[in-house]
Each structure stands twice: as structure tokens, then as C-alpha cells.
N, C-alpha and C positions, 0 to 999 in steps of 0.2 A: 788260082789263089788257094792257099791252104787255110785250114781251120784248126782249132784245137782238138787234140786227141782226147777221146772220152773213154774211160774204162767203165765197164758195167760188170758187176759180179754179185753173186748171191752171198749174203751174210747170214750164217746160221744163227749167230748171236742176236741179230736184229730181226730175224724172221722175214726178210725181204731183200730186195735188190738195192745196191748202192751204185750210184754213178758218180764219177769224179773226173775233174779236169786237172791233170798234174801241173800244167803250166800256170794255173790260177790257184794260188795257195788257199787252201781251205774251201775251195768251191766244190761242193758235193751235194747230192740229193738222194732221197730215199723213195722207193716205190714198191708196191706189192708185186709188180711185174717188171721185167726189164724195160718194156716200152714206157711204163709210167715213170720209172727212174730216169730214163733218157729225157722224157718230156720235161720233168721237173728240173733236171740239171741244165737244160737249155734255157729255162727261165732264170735259174740261178746265175748262169753265165752272163746274161744281159744285165742283171742287177749288179753283179760283181763289177763288171766293166763300167757301168754307170756310176757306181759308188766311188770307184777308183778315180775316174775322171773328175767327178764333183769335188773330191778332196785333194786333187792335184797330185795324186800318186800315179806312177807309171803303170801302163798296161803292157805286160810282157807280150812279145810276139810269139806265135805258136812255134815251139821248138821241140817239144817232147816227141820222141819216136821210139816205140817199143822195139826191143832187140830183134824181134821176128821180122821187122821191116827194114832193118839195116842191111846194106849190101857190103860184103867184104871186099876190100880193094885189092 
């Protein structure tokens, strides 16, 4: 089973780490450390999915794959 890809990166502007899930529009979180940002975005993911389902909106399947993981055919 696959799960959503999560990007974690340092934001100089925000002075901390941002974690986001490209497949879930606007699903992101902030943390002072990469681990904290990851923890927070996992919570945000659950809330995002719950909210989408409660409002009858579709929940996209995990599809995003960074270029580094793509295999040339």
C-alpha cells in the first residue's frame, strides 16, 4: 500500500521547517525541527481527509512521485 509523499524543507523566511503533501492541496505544517514538521503534517493529513469526507469532497489517491524516484523507460 502506498501513502502520500511528504516534502520537508527549511524555510529561511519562516525560520523553521515546512512539511507539505503535494497530493492534498494546501495540506502543510510548520515545525521548529524536521521531525516536528513531519509530526504536524501527519495530523494535518488526517484532518484534511476527515474534512473532505465530511463535506462530500473527493480524497485524491496518492499519485505524486518526485522526479528522483521515476524510472526512465
